[in-house]
N, C-alpha and C positions, 0 to 999 in steps of 0.2 A: 759757700752759699749753695743751697740746693738748686738744681736746674729747673726753672719754671716750666719747661716743656716736658718734665717728667712728674710734676707735682699734681696732686688732686686739687680741684677747685670747686667752686660752688655748683657749677653745672656739669663740668667734666669730672665726675666723681669716680675717679679711677681707683679709689680705695674702697668702693662699695663691694661687699662680698660677692654679689651676683656678677658685677663687672669683672672682678678678678677671676671668678670661676669660668666665665664665658671666654675671657682672654686666654686662659691656660688651656681650655678645652679646644678652642678653634685656632689659636695662634701657633700652629705647628710648623716646624721647619728647622733646618740646620743653621740658618742665618737669620738676622733680623729682617732682611729683605723678604725671604720666604715666609717668615712669620707675618709680616705686614700684609703681604699679598693674600695670605690665607684669611686674615682678619677682614680684609677689604671685601672679599667675596661672601664671607659669613654675614657681614652687615648688609651688603647690597641685596642679597637674595633671601636672607633669613628674616627680614623685617619689611613688611609691605609698605610701600610709599603711599601716604595718604595725606594730602593737603587740606582735606575737609575736616578731619578730626584733630584740630589743633588746640593746644592749651598753652597760653602765653605766660602762665605763672612759673615761678622758679621750679616747683616740683614737676610741672608739666613738661618743662624743657630739659630736665636732667637726662644724662646719658642712661642712667639706670632705669628711668621710666620707659624708655624704648624697649629695654629688655622685658620689663613687666607687661607692657601692653602688646608687644609683638608687632608694632607698626610705628611709623613716624614719618616726618617729612624731612626735607634736606638738612635743615639746621640741627635738629636733635640726632638724626642719623649720623651726621658728620661728627657731632659731639661724642656719640657712642664709639665710633671708630677711633677717635683721638684718645678716649678714655681707655679703651682696650689696649691700644698700643702702649700707653703709659704704664698700664698695669703690669706689662711684661718687660718694661725697661726700654721701650722704643720712644724716643722724643717725638712729640706730636703737638700741633697747634690746630686751631680752627681758622679757616679763611673764608672770605666773603667777596661776592661780586654782584653787581646789578646786571641782569640779563634780559634781553628781549626774547620772549617766548612766543614762537609762532604756532605752537601746537598745544592746545589744552582743551578742557571740556568747556561747554557753553556756560555752565554754572560758575566754574572757576574764573573764566574771563569776566563775567559780570561782577563777581565779588572783588576781583583785583582792580577792575575799572581801568585797566591799562595793560598793554602787552609788555611793559617793562616791569619785571619783578625785582624788588629790592632785597638785598641781603640774602641772595642765594648762598647756601653753605656748602663748603667742601672741607676736607681735612688736609693739612700740611704735615707730611711725615719726613723726618730726617733719616735718609738711607744712604749709606756709603758717602757720607759727608755732604749730601745735596738734599735740599728741601724739595720734595715731590708732592704735587697736588693729586689728591685722590677724591673722587666724587662718588660716594656709595648710595646716592639717592634712589635712582630708579631700579627697582628689582626687575629681573629678566622677564617675568611674566607680564609686567606692565609694558615693557619695551615691545614684546611680541604683539600685545593687543593694540598698541599705538603705532606699530610699524617703525619703531625706532631702532637704531643701532645700539646695542648694549655697550656700556662703557667698560672697557677692560683695563686692568692695572697689573703691570709686571714689576713695579718698583724701580724701573730704570727711566721712566718718562712720565710726564704729567698725564693724568686721566681727567679730562675735562669734556664738557658736552660737545657732541658733534654739531657742526653748523647745519647739517642736512640730515633728513631721515633716510630710510632705506630706498624710498622712491625718488630721492633727490629734491624733495620739498624743503624749504627753509624750516629749521627746527629751533636752534638756539644761537643767540648772538651775545657775546660779552660786551657790554657798553661801559662798564666802570669797575675797576678793581678797588676794593676797600681794604685790602691787606689782610694780615693774619694776626691772631690774638691768642693769648694763653688761656683765656676763658671766653665764653659766649658773652658779648656785650649786650646783655638782655635789655636793659633800660633804653639805651640808644636805639636799639633795633625796634622795640615795640613803639617808641615814640614816632619813628619813621613810618611804621606800619599804620599807625593811627592817622598820620597826616597824608600818606600816599595811597593807602589801601584801607580806608575806613570801614567799608562794608565787610571786608574779610575779618576785621577785628570784631565789629559789632554783631556779625552773624555767625561767629565761631561756634557758639553753643547750639544754634539751630542747625548748622551744617553737620553736626555730629551724627544726626540721624540719617544722613544721606550716604550713599556708597559711591566712592570715586571710581572704583573698578567697574561698577555697574554702568556708570555714565560713559566711561571709556568704551566698554563693550557695546553699549547702545549706539553711540555716535560713530564707532568704528567697528562694526560687527565682524568684519573679516580682517581687521588690521589694515594698515596703510601699506600695502605690498606693491 
C-alpha cells in the first residue's frame, strides 16, 4: 500500500507539475533533512503571508495555488511545504492548532472577533525517523515589520511560534492541538470558521482589496523593536 504521507491529495497536490518543479529547484541538499530545510525557507520567505486575501474553495486552498499567486496564509503555505516535500520523496502531513494571537492588525482582529484563531496550520515532516513540526507562515519581511522573531527550522527540532516578540511582549500561545492529517480537512475547517470567525468568511472577498503589509507598516511604522 502506498504511503499516504507521500501521496498527492485533493489539496496537497504534490503531483502538480509546478509543485514538482518548485520542489526539485529549491529542495537541494545531500540528505532529506537538508532538502526539507531548504524547502522550508523557500516557502517561508518566497511567498508573502496574507490573511486578507483568502479563498476557501478547493482551488483557492491548493498548494499549487500558492505557487501561482505568490502569497498565502498559514494553511495553504503549510500545504505547499507538505506538497513540495512529498514531491521529492520526503513524507509530510499537515497539522493544526488553535492559537491565541496577541499581535495582529486592527482589521484582522475585527474580522476574527476573537484573539483565539482556530485551525492555525503548520507542516509535519518525517526526518530521521521523527515527525518534526515546521511553520512556514510568516515571511521574514513581515517579522521585521511586526517586530517578531522569525521562525527558524533545522530539521532536528520543532519550529513553532515564539510565545514572545523581540521586545518581550506576548505574541502566540498554543491553546489546543488538533493533530495532523494527510490532507487539509477543508470542510470541517470552513464550518468552524463560519461558526467562530463569521466576519472573516463573509468579508473575505471585500478584504482582497486591502493590503495586510500596509496595515502592519501603518500600525507598526518602525516595527516593534
